[in-house]
N, C-alpha and C positions, 0 to 999 in steps of 0.2 A: 584498486581500491577506489570506489566511487565516493565523491564528496557529497555532502548533504544537499548542495545545490543540484548536482547531477541526479541524485536519487529523487529529489522533489520533481525535477523536470521529467524524469522517466515515469514516475507515478502519475503525473499529470496526464501523460499520454495514455497510460493504462486506464485511468479513470475515464478519460474522454471516450476511449474505445468501449469500455464496459457499459457506460451510461448513455452513450450516443450523443453526448454534449460536453462542452467544456465545464469543468468544475474548478473553482479557485481553491487550491489546496493550501490550508494553513495547518500548522501542527495540532491545533486544538479541535480540528474538524472530526466529528463522529458520525456514525450511521444515522443518528437521530436528526442530524442537520441536513441530510441529503434525501429528498423524496425518492423512493424506489430502492434504497440501499437495504436490501434484505440479506438473508443468509446465503442465498444463491449468488447474489452479486458479490458478497464477501469471498466466496469460494473462487469466483472468477478473478477477483483482484489478487488473491493469494497465488493462484496458479500462474497468472500472467507475470506476477512479480518474481516468482521462483524461476520461471522460464527466462525472463529478461536478464537476470543476474546470475543464472546458473547455480542456484542454491536450493536447498530444501529446508523448510521450516519444521521445527519440532513441535510437538503438542504444547510444550512449555512456552515456546515462542508465541504460538497462536493464542494461548490463554492470557498472555500479557498484553495483547493488543486492545487498547481502549480508544485510541485516536490515531490520526494520521502520523502524528509525531512519534508514537510508539513504533509504527511500521517503519518509518525512516530510520529510527535508532536500531531496530533489529537488522535491517538491510545493511546499515553501516557497520555494525558489529560483525556480521557474517562475511562482509566483504574484505575484512582485514586478514 
């Protein structure tokens, strides 16, 4: 079961890979805050997150994602 700190570190690596640059992740960060974060990048982030932690998101999980904090919470909940 990953901790919030471990999840945030893992997501930082995923975001850096997807965007080709370091992005300072904070829970309130949204797609509007990051240039180039479009629906295709969102899919890449989700797929990489599922692969990293060996989980699958449901449509309900994805519909509830509004910010990075929401993604951290879903990963934490599924990791239990």
